PQR file of N, CA, C, O and H, with PARSE charges and radii, in Angstrom:
ATOM      1  N   MET A   1       9.122 -31.576 -32.514 -0.4000 1.5000
ATOM      2  CA  MET A   1       8.194 -31.095 -31.374 -0.0000 2.0000
ATOM      3  C   MET A   1       8.662 -31.845 -30.207  0.5500 1.7000
ATOM      4  O   MET A   1       9.193 -32.954 -30.259 -0.5500 1.4000
ATOM      5  N   ALA A   2       8.318 -30.841 -28.657 -0.4000 1.5000
ATOM      6  CA  ALA A   2       8.445 -31.645 -27.716 -0.0000 2.0000
ATOM      7  C   ALA A   2       7.288 -32.831 -27.305  0.5500 1.7000
ATOM      8  O   ALA A   2       6.127 -32.896 -27.711 -0.5500 1.4000
ATOM      9  H   ALA A   2       7.887 -29.940 -28.615  0.4000 1.0000
ATOM     10  N   LYS A   3       7.850 -33.560 -26.557 -0.4000 1.5000
ATOM     11  CA  LYS A   3       7.361 -34.511 -25.501 -0.0000 2.0000
ATOM     12  C   LYS A   3       6.498 -34.155 -24.494  0.5500 1.7000
ATOM     13  O   LYS A   3       6.865 -33.284 -23.705 -0.5500 1.4000
ATOM     14  H   LYS A   3       8.793 -33.508 -26.227  0.4000 1.0000
ATOM     15  N   VAL A   4       5.316 -34.715 -24.361 -0.4000 1.5000
ATOM     16  CA  VAL A   4       4.661 -33.940 -23.228 -0.0000 2.0000
ATOM     17  C   VAL A   4       4.728 -35.397 -22.130  0.5500 1.7000
ATOM     18  O   VAL A   4       4.406 -36.554 -22.400 -0.5500 1.4000
ATOM     19  H   VAL A   4       5.018 -35.423 -25.001  0.4000 1.0000
ATOM     20  N   ALA A   5       5.161 -34.942 -21.091 -0.4000 1.5000
ATOM     21  CA  ALA A   5       5.187 -35.922 -19.931 -0.0000 2.0000
ATOM     22  C   ALA A   5       3.533 -36.285 -19.334  0.5500 1.7000
ATOM     23  O   ALA A   5       2.593 -35.529 -19.087 -0.5500 1.4000
ATOM     24  H   ALA A   5       5.422 -34.002 -20.871  0.4000 1.0000
ATOM     25  N   SER A   6       3.650 -37.559 -19.253 -0.4000 1.5000
ATOM     26  CA  SER A   6       2.524 -38.091 -18.953 -0.0000 2.0000
ATOM     27  C   SER A   6       1.822 -37.619 -17.325  0.5500 1.7000
ATOM     28  O   SER A   6       2.811 -37.595 -16.592 -0.5500 1.4000
ATOM     29  H   SER A   6       4.413 -38.173 -19.454  0.4000 1.0000
ATOM     30  N   LYS A   7       0.889 -37.340 -16.687 -0.4000 1.5000
ATOM     31  CA  LYS A   7       0.561 -37.398 -15.491 -0.0000 2.0000
ATOM     32  C   LYS A   7       0.968 -38.736 -14.456  0.5500 1.7000
ATOM     33  O   LYS A   7       1.478 -38.738 -13.335 -0.5500 1.4000
ATOM     34  H   LYS A   7       0.086 -37.360 -17.282  0.4000 1.0000
ATOM     35  N   ASN A   8       0.502 -39.880 -15.357 -0.4000 1.5000
ATOM     36  CA  ASN A   8       0.501 -40.897 -14.920 -0.0000 2.0000
ATOM     37  C   ASN A   8       1.950 -41.361 -14.522  0.5500 1.7000
ATOM     38  O   ASN A   8       2.108 -42.131 -13.575 -0.5500 1.4000
ATOM     39  H   ASN A   8       0.087 -39.879 -16.267  0.4000 1.0000
ATOM     40  N   ALA A   9       3.048 -40.860 -15.292 -0.4000 1.5000
ATOM     41  CA  ALA A   9       4.334 -41.272 -15.143 -0.0000 2.0000
ATOM     42  C   ALA A   9       5.155 -40.874 -14.015  0.5500 1.7000
ATOM     43  O   ALA A   9       6.230 -41.416 -13.755 -0.5500 1.4000
ATOM     44  H   ALA A   9       2.919 -40.235 -16.062  0.4000 1.0000
ATOM     45  N   LYS A  10       4.570 -39.784 -13.248 -0.4000 1.5000
ATOM     46  CA  LYS A  10       5.169 -39.117 -12.013 -0.0000 2.0000
ATOM     47  C   LYS A  10       5.271 -40.215 -10.878  0.5500 1.7000
ATOM     48  O   LYS A  10       6.283 -40.676 -10.351 -0.5500 1.4000
ATOM     49  H   LYS A  10       3.697 -39.344 -13.459  0.4000 1.0000
ATOM     50  N   VAL A  11       3.622 -40.573 -10.594 -0.4000 1.5000
ATOM     51  CA  VAL A  11       3.298 -41.114  -9.385 -0.0000 2.0000
ATOM     52  C   VAL A  11       2.578 -42.331  -9.848  0.5500 1.7000
ATOM     53  O   VAL A  11       1.373 -42.243 -10.084 -0.5500 1.4000
ATOM     54  H   VAL A  11       2.800 -40.198 -11.021  0.4000 1.0000
ATOM     55  N   LYS A  12       3.156 -43.366  -9.988 -0.4000 1.5000
ATOM     56  CA  LYS A  12       2.187 -44.505 -10.260 -0.0000 2.0000
ATOM     57  C   LYS A  12       1.117 -45.240  -9.199  0.5500 1.7000
ATOM     58  O   LYS A  12      -0.034 -45.588  -9.461 -0.5500 1.4000
ATOM     59  H   LYS A  12       4.135 -43.438  -9.796  0.4000 1.0000
ATOM     60  N   ASP A  13       1.830 -45.375  -7.923 -0.4000 1.5000
ATOM     61  CA  ASP A  13       0.993 -45.873  -6.751 -0.0000 2.0000
ATOM     62  C   ASP A  13       1.163 -44.399  -5.624  0.5500 1.7000
ATOM     63  O   ASP A  13       2.177 -44.045  -5.022 -0.5500 1.4000
ATOM     64  H   ASP A  13       2.765 -45.093  -7.711  0.4000 1.0000
ATOM     65  N   THR A  14       0.103 -43.903  -5.625 -0.4000 1.5000
ATOM     66  CA  THR A  14      -0.037 -42.732  -4.573 -0.0000 2.0000
ATOM     67  C   THR A  14      -0.235 -43.588  -2.969  0.5500 1.7000
ATOM     68  O   THR A  14      -0.305 -42.931  -1.931 -0.5500 1.4000
ATOM     69  H   THR A  14      -0.720 -44.191  -6.114  0.4000 1.0000
ATOM     70  N   LYS A  15      -0.280 -44.512  -2.971 -0.4000 1.5000
ATOM     71  CA  LYS A  15      -0.593 -45.480  -1.851 -0.0000 2.0000
ATOM     72  C   LYS A  15       0.828 -45.664  -1.189  0.5500 1.7000
ATOM     73  O   LYS A  15       1.200 -45.329  -0.064 -0.5500 1.4000
ATOM     74  H   LYS A  15      -0.224 -45.046  -3.814  0.4000 1.0000
ATOM     75  N   ALA A  16       1.494 -46.272  -2.175 -0.4000 1.5000
ATOM     76  CA  ALA A  16       2.899 -46.742  -1.923 -0.0000 2.0000
ATOM     77  C   ALA A  16       3.772 -45.410  -1.962  0.5500 1.7000
ATOM     78  O   ALA A  16       4.925 -45.712  -1.656 -0.5500 1.4000
ATOM     79  H   ALA A  16       1.191 -46.545  -3.088  0.4000 1.0000
ATOM     80  N   ALA A  17       3.666 -44.227  -2.190 -0.4000 1.5000
ATOM     81  CA  ALA A  17       4.469 -43.280  -2.269 -0.0000 2.0000
ATOM     82  C   ALA A  17       4.060 -42.547  -0.505  0.5500 1.7000
ATOM     83  O   ALA A  17       4.929 -42.100   0.243 -0.5500 1.4000
ATOM     84  H   ALA A  17       2.729 -43.982  -2.438  0.4000 1.0000
ATOM     85  N   ALA A  18       2.876 -42.586  -0.242 -0.4000 1.5000
ATOM     86  CA  ALA A  18       2.617 -41.946   1.419 -0.0000 2.0000
ATOM     87  C   ALA A  18       3.155 -43.041   1.953  0.5500 1.7000
ATOM     88  O   ALA A  18       4.001 -42.684   2.772 -0.5500 1.4000
ATOM     89  H   ALA A  18       2.169 -42.949  -0.850  0.4000 1.0000
ATOM     90  N   GLU A  19       3.071 -44.300   1.882 -0.4000 1.5000
ATOM     91  CA  GLU A  19       3.525 -45.382   3.032 -0.0000 2.0000
ATOM     92  C   GLU A  19       5.068 -45.058   3.225  0.5500 1.7000
ATOM     93  O   GLU A  19       5.651 -44.949   4.303 -0.5500 1.4000
ATOM     94  H   GLU A  19       2.383 -44.589   1.216  0.4000 1.0000
ATOM     95  N   SER A  20       5.646 -44.919   1.856 -0.4000 1.5000
ATOM     96  CA  SER A  20       7.337 -44.937   2.170 -0.0000 2.0000
ATOM     97  C   SER A  20       7.464 -43.900   3.256  0.5500 1.7000
ATOM     98  O   SER A  20       7.869 -44.313   4.342 -0.5500 1.4000
ATOM     99  H   SER A  20       5.173 -45.008   0.980  0.4000 1.0000
ATOM    100  N   LYS A  21       7.134 -42.396   3.116 -0.4000 1.5000
ATOM    101  CA  LYS A  21       7.064 -41.719   4.263 -0.0000 2.0000
ATOM    102  C   LYS A  21       7.484 -42.075   5.402  0.5500 1.7000
ATOM    103  O   LYS A  21       8.579 -41.770   5.875 -0.5500 1.4000
ATOM    104  H   LYS A  21       6.804 -42.060   2.234  0.4000 1.0000
ATOM    105  N   VAL A  22       6.566 -42.804   5.964 -0.4000 1.5000
ATOM    106  CA  VAL A  22       6.662 -43.227   7.268 -0.0000 2.0000
ATOM    107  C   VAL A  22       7.956 -44.191   7.570  0.5500 1.7000
ATOM    108  O   VAL A  22       7.914 -44.669   8.703 -0.5500 1.4000
ATOM    109  H   VAL A  22       5.677 -43.052   5.579  0.4000 1.0000
ATOM    110  N   TRP A  23       9.081 -44.570   6.801 -0.4000 1.5000
ATOM    111  CA  TRP A  23       9.903 -45.337   7.218 -0.0000 2.0000
ATOM    112  C   TRP A  23      11.169 -44.478   7.211  0.5500 1.7000
ATOM    113  O   TRP A  23      11.149 -43.557   6.395 -0.5500 1.4000
ATOM    114  H   TRP A  23       9.115 -44.182   5.880  0.4000 1.0000
ATOM    115  N   THR A  24      12.132 -44.588   7.873 -0.4000 1.5000
ATOM    116  CA  THR A  24      13.157 -43.719   8.590 -0.0000 2.0000
ATOM    117  C   THR A  24      14.175 -44.879   8.711  0.5500 1.7000
ATOM    118  O   THR A  24      14.002 -45.968   9.258 -0.5500 1.4000
ATOM    119  H   THR A  24      12.148 -45.336   8.536  0.4000 1.0000
ATOM    120  N   LYS A  25      15.767 -44.194   7.796 -0.4000 1.5000
ATOM    121  CA  LYS A  25      16.876 -45.027   7.945 -0.0000 2.0000
ATOM    122  C   LYS A  25      17.564 -44.218   9.367  0.5500 1.7000
ATOM    123  O   LYS A  25      17.595 -43.000   9.538 -0.5500 1.4000
ATOM    124  H   LYS A  25      15.908 -43.310   7.352  0.4000 1.0000
ATOM    125  N   VAL A  26      18.062 -45.221  10.251 -0.4000 1.5000
ATOM    126  CA  VAL A  26      18.414 -45.219  11.384 -0.0000 2.0000
ATOM    127  C   VAL A  26      19.841 -45.853  11.261  0.5500 1.7000
ATOM    128  O   VAL A  26      20.044 -46.966  10.777 -0.5500 1.4000
ATOM    129  H   VAL A  26      18.038 -46.211  10.111  0.4000 1.0000
ATOM    130  N   ILE A  27      20.929 -44.911  11.817 -0.4000 1.5000
ATOM    131  CA  ILE A  27      22.499 -45.606  11.919 -0.0000 2.0000
ATOM    132  C   ILE A  27      23.121 -45.601  13.269  0.5500 1.7000
ATOM    133  O   ILE A  27      23.125 -44.616  14.008 -0.5500 1.4000
ATOM    134  H   ILE A  27      20.764 -44.006  12.210  0.4000 1.0000
ATOM    135  N   ARG A  28      23.573 -46.591  13.511 -0.4000 1.5000
ATOM    136  CA  ARG A  28      23.882 -46.567  15.017 -0.0000 2.0000
ATOM    137  C   ARG A  28      25.178 -46.563  15.221  0.5500 1.7000
ATOM    138  O   ARG A  28      25.758 -47.145  14.305 -0.5500 1.4000
ATOM    139  H   ARG A  28      23.570 -47.391  12.911  0.4000 1.0000
ATOM    140  N   ALA A  29      25.978 -46.097  16.145 -0.4000 1.5000
ATOM    141  CA  ALA A  29      27.681 -46.222  16.299 -0.0000 2.0000
ATOM    142  C   ALA A  29      27.300 -47.293  17.310  0.5500 1.7000
ATOM    143  O   ALA A  29      26.268 -47.209  17.976 -0.5500 1.4000
ATOM    144  H   ALA A  29      25.506 -45.624  16.889  0.4000 1.0000
ATOM    145  N   ILE A  30      28.094 -48.223  17.400 -0.4000 1.5000
ATOM    146  CA  ILE A  30      28.499 -49.643  18.103 -0.0000 2.0000
ATOM    147  C   ILE A  30      29.706 -49.837  18.638  0.5500 1.7000
ATOM    148  O   ILE A  30      30.409 -50.532  17.905 -0.5500 1.4000
ATOM    149  H   ILE A  30      28.932 -48.291  16.859  0.4000 1.0000
ATOM    150  N   ARG A  31      30.239 -49.489  19.655 -0.4000 1.5000
ATOM    151  CA  ARG A  31      31.498 -49.711  20.272 -0.0000 2.0000
ATOM    152  C   ARG A  31      31.881 -50.881  20.478  0.5500 1.7000
ATOM    153  O   ARG A  31      31.249 -51.532  21.310 -0.5500 1.4000
ATOM    154  H   ARG A  31      29.667 -48.925  20.251  0.4000 1.0000
ATOM    155  N   SER A  32      33.072 -51.530  19.762 -0.4000 1.5000
ATOM    156  CA  SER A  32      33.499 -53.069  20.050 -0.0000 2.0000
ATOM    157  C   SER A  32      34.184 -53.385  21.674  0.5500 1.7000
ATOM    158  O   SER A  32      35.132 -52.783  22.178 -0.5500 1.4000
ATOM    159  H   SER A  32      33.586 -51.001  19.086  0.4000 1.0000
ATOM    160  N   PRO A  33      33.550 -54.275  22.156 -0.5600 1.5000
ATOM    161  CA  PRO A  33      34.314 -54.001  23.871  0.2800 2.0000
ATOM    162  C   PRO A  33      35.782 -54.789  23.413  0.5500 1.7000
ATOM    163  O   PRO A  33      36.697 -54.533  24.196 -0.5500 1.4000
ATOM    164  N   LYS A  34      36.051 -55.449  22.592 -0.4000 1.5000
ATOM    165  CA  LYS A  34      37.044 -56.146  22.516 -0.0000 2.0000
ATOM    166  C   LYS A  34      38.365 -55.053  22.018  0.5500 1.7000
ATOM    167  O   LYS A  34      39.503 -55.178  22.469 -0.5500 1.4000
ATOM    168  H   LYS A  34      35.307 -55.656  21.956  0.4000 1.0000
ATOM    169  N   THR A  35      38.070 -54.252  21.266 -0.4000 1.5000
ATOM    170  CA  THR A  35      39.094 -53.234  20.019 -0.0000 2.0000
ATOM    171  C   THR A  35      38.573 -51.753  20.640  0.5500 1.7000
ATOM    172  O   THR A  35      39.431 -50.875  20.551 -0.5500 1.4000
ATOM    173  H   THR A  35      37.145 -54.151  20.900  0.4000 1.0000
ATOM    174  N   GLY A  36      37.520 -51.414  21.147 -0.4000 1.5000
ATOM    175  CA  GLY A  36      37.251 -49.969  21.235 -0.0000 2.0000
ATOM    176  C   GLY A  36      36.952 -49.385  20.117  0.5500 1.7000
ATOM    177  O   GLY A  36      36.590 -48.209  20.126 -0.5500 1.4000
ATOM    178  H   GLY A  36      36.823 -52.127  21.220  0.4000 1.0000
ATOM    179  N   ALA A  37      37.045 -50.070  19.012 -0.4000 1.5000
ATOM    180  CA  ALA A  37      36.554 -49.372  17.909 -0.0000 2.0000
ATOM    181  C   ALA A  37      35.317 -49.318  17.460  0.5500 1.7000
ATOM    182  O   ALA A  37      34.617 -50.316  17.637 -0.5500 1.4000
ATOM    183  H   ALA A  37      37.338 -51.026  19.005  0.4000 1.0000
ATOM    184  N   TYR A  38      34.719 -48.085  16.736 -0.4000 1.5000
ATOM    185  CA  TYR A  38      33.129 -48.067  16.393 -0.0000 2.0000
ATOM    186  C   TYR A  38      33.080 -48.790  15.019  0.5500 1.7000
ATOM    187  O   TYR A  38      33.971 -48.839  14.170 -0.5500 1.4000
ATOM    188  H   TYR A  38      35.287 -47.275  16.592  0.4000 1.0000
ATOM    189  N   THR A  39      31.766 -49.373  14.990 -0.4000 1.5000
ATOM    190  CA  THR A  39      31.203 -49.702  13.756 -0.0000 2.0000
ATOM    191  C   THR A  39      29.824 -49.205  13.608  0.5500 1.7000
ATOM    192  O   THR A  39      29.118 -48.786  14.525 -0.5500 1.4000
ATOM    193  H   THR A  39      31.043 -49.333  15.680  0.4000 1.0000
ATOM    194  N   PHE A  40      29.548 -49.281  12.514 -0.4000 1.5000
ATOM    195  CA  PHE A  40      27.907 -48.656  12.320 -0.0000 2.0000
ATOM    196  C   PHE A  40      26.849 -49.517  11.943  0.5500 1.7000
ATOM    197  O   PHE A  40      27.100 -50.474  11.211 -0.5500 1.4000
ATOM    198  H   PHE A  40      30.122 -49.621  11.769  0.4000 1.0000
ATOM    199  N   LYS A  41      25.815 -49.326  12.304 -0.4000 1.5000
ATOM    200  CA  LYS A  41      24.689 -50.474  11.659 -0.0000 2.0000
ATOM    201  C   LYS A  41      23.497 -49.454  11.322  0.5500 1.7000
ATOM    202  O   LYS A  41      23.019 -48.465  11.877 -0.5500 1.4000
ATOM    203  H   LYS A  41      25.611 -48.549  12.899  0.4000 1.0000
ATOM    204  N   GLU A  42      23.302 -50.020  10.393 -0.4000 1.5000
ATOM    205  CA  GLU A  42      21.890 -49.398   9.862 -0.0000 2.0000
ATOM    206  C   GLU A  42      21.082 -50.149   9.308  0.5500 1.7000
ATOM    207  O   GLU A  42      21.399 -51.081   8.569 -0.5500 1.4000
ATOM    208  H   GLU A  42      23.691 -50.824   9.942  0.4000 1.0000
ATOM    209  N   ALA A  43      19.616 -49.725   9.696 -0.4000 1.5000
ATOM    210  CA  ALA A  43      18.369 -49.968   9.639 -0.0000 2.0000
ATOM    211  C   ALA A  43      17.271 -49.194   9.278  0.5500 1.7000
ATOM    212  O   ALA A  43      17.243 -48.030   9.678 -0.5500 1.4000
ATOM    213  H   ALA A  43      19.359 -48.968  10.296  0.4000 1.0000
ATOM    214  N   ILE A  44      16.208 -49.697   8.481 -0.4000 1.5000
ATOM    215  CA  ILE A  44      15.238 -49.093   7.901 -0.0000 2.0000
ATOM    216  C   ILE A  44      14.056 -49.514   9.001  0.5500 1.7000
ATOM    217  O   ILE A  44      13.615 -50.659   9.100 -0.5500 1.4000
ATOM    218  H   ILE A  44      16.230 -50.642   8.156  0.4000 1.0000
ATOM    219  N   VAL A  45      13.568 -48.237   9.912 -0.4000 1.5000
ATOM    220  CA  VAL A  45      12.617 -48.706  11.083 -0.0000 2.0000
ATOM    221  C   VAL A  45      11.290 -47.756  10.766  0.5500 1.7000
ATOM    222  O   VAL A  45      11.326 -46.610  10.317 -0.5500 1.4000
ATOM    223  H   VAL A  45      13.926 -47.307   9.832  0.4000 1.0000
ATOM    224  N   HIS A  46      10.234 -48.448  11.079 -0.4000 1.5000
ATOM    225  CA  HIS A  46       9.077 -47.479  10.872 -0.0000 2.0000
ATOM    226  C   HIS A  46       9.421 -46.142  12.183  0.5500 1.7000
ATOM    227  O   HIS A  46       9.918 -46.112  13.309 -0.5500 1.4000
ATOM    228  H   HIS A  46      10.205 -49.378  11.443  0.4000 1.0000
ATOM    229  N   LYS A  47       9.035 -45.525  11.569 -0.4000 1.5000
ATOM    230  CA  LYS A  47       8.899 -43.967  12.648 -0.0000 2.0000
ATOM    231  C   LYS A  47       8.354 -44.108  14.090  0.5500 1.7000
ATOM    232  O   LYS A  47       8.896 -43.670  15.106 -0.5500 1.4000
ATOM    233  H   LYS A  47       8.631 -45.550  10.655  0.4000 1.0000
ATOM    234  N   ASP A  48       7.213 -44.780  14.010 -0.4000 1.5000
ATOM    235  CA  ASP A  48       6.985 -44.889  15.622 -0.0000 2.0000
ATOM    236  C   ASP A  48       7.948 -46.018  16.192  0.5500 1.7000
ATOM    237  O   ASP A  48       7.584 -46.220  17.350 -0.5500 1.4000
ATOM    238  H   ASP A  48       6.773 -45.136  13.185  0.4000 1.0000
ATOM    239  N   LYS A  49       8.788 -46.662  15.941 -0.4000 1.5000
ATOM    240  CA  LYS A  49       9.716 -47.873  16.309 -0.0000 2.0000
ATOM    241  C   LYS A  49      11.151 -47.093  16.419  0.5500 1.7000
ATOM    242  O   LYS A  49      12.111 -47.748  16.016 -0.5500 1.4000
ATOM    243  H   LYS A  49       9.084 -46.498  15.000  0.4000 1.0000
ATOM    244  N   ILE A  50      11.384 -45.950  16.848 -0.4000 1.5000
ATOM    245  CA  ILE A  50      12.521 -45.460  16.003 -0.0000 2.0000
ATOM    246  C   ILE A  50      13.286 -45.552  17.930  0.5500 1.7000
ATOM    247  O   ILE A  50      14.364 -46.102  18.156 -0.5500 1.4000
ATOM    248  H   ILE A  50      10.604 -45.418  17.176  0.4000 1.0000
ATOM    249  N   GLN A  51      12.562 -45.001  18.853 -0.4000 1.5000
ATOM    250  CA  GLN A  51      12.914 -45.008  20.005 -0.0000 2.0000
ATOM    251  C   GLN A  51      13.315 -46.359  20.546  0.5500 1.7000
ATOM    252  O   GLN A  51      14.381 -46.488  21.148 -0.5500 1.4000
ATOM    253  H   GLN A  51      11.686 -44.555  18.669  0.4000 1.0000
ATOM    254  N   GLU A  52      12.476 -47.385  20.346 -0.4000 1.5000
ATOM    255  CA  GLU A  52      12.606 -48.822  20.736 -0.0000 2.0000
ATOM    256  C   GLU A  52      13.821 -49.640  20.363  0.5500 1.7000
ATOM    257  O   GLU A  52      14.530 -50.426  20.994 -0.5500 1.4000
ATOM    258  H   GLU A  52      11.610 -47.280  19.858  0.4000 1.0000
ATOM    259  N   TYR A  53      13.818 -49.140  18.993 -0.4000 1.5000
ATOM    260  CA  TYR A  53      15.187 -49.370  18.340 -0.0000 2.0000
ATOM    261  C   TYR A  53      16.502 -48.759  18.835  0.5500 1.7000
ATOM    262  O   TYR A  53      17.444 -49.531  19.015 -0.5500 1.4000
ATOM    263  H   TYR A  53      13.242 -48.502  18.481  0.4000 1.0000
ATOM    264  N   MET A  54      16.631 -47.708  19.028 -0.4000 1.5000
ATOM    265  CA  MET A  54      17.814 -47.259  19.615 -0.0000 2.0000
ATOM    266  C   MET A  54      18.067 -47.358  21.309  0.5500 1.7000
ATOM    267  O   MET A  54      19.094 -47.003  21.887 -0.5500 1.4000
ATOM    268  H   MET A  54      15.866 -47.081  18.882  0.4000 1.0000
ATOM    269  N   THR A  55      17.126 -47.804  21.792 -0.4000 1.5000
ATOM    270  CA  THR A  55      17.079 -48.300  22.907 -0.0000 2.0000
ATOM    271  C   THR A  55      17.679 -49.646  23.480  0.5500 1.7000
ATOM    272  O   THR A  55      18.265 -49.728  24.559 -0.5500 1.4000
ATOM    273  H   THR A  55      16.292 -48.093  21.322  0.4000 1.0000
ATOM    274  N   GLN A  56      17.458 -50.649  22.640 -0.4000 1.5000
ATOM    275  CA  GLN A  56      17.919 -51.998  22.363 -0.0000 2.0000
ATOM    276  C   GLN A  56      19.296 -52.239  22.429  0.5500 1.7000
ATOM    277  O   GLN A  56      19.929 -51.210  22.198 -0.5500 1.4000
ATOM    278  H   GLN A  56      16.982 -50.583  21.763  0.4000 1.0000
ATOM    279  N   LYS A  57      20.044 -53.285  22.675 -0.4000 1.5000
ATOM    280  CA  LYS A  57      21.073 -53.373  22.691 -0.0000 2.0000
ATOM    281  C   LYS A  57      21.807 -54.553  21.397  0.5500 1.7000
ATOM    282  O   LYS A  57      23.025 -54.723  21.338 -0.5500 1.4000
ATOM    283  H   LYS A  57      19.530 -54.122  22.863  0.4000 1.0000
TER
END
């Protein structure tokens, strides 16, 4: 006989699942002044603060 998946097994905390949708992974390419090579910085940023993060040095 097949097992039946519990409804509670899919999403235990709906508030946490909804809040996770407001965060975004941002990847910036930063050029080294010494060598000219690019490095990449990754950060998890709130979606309202993306513009602010991208304009900072």
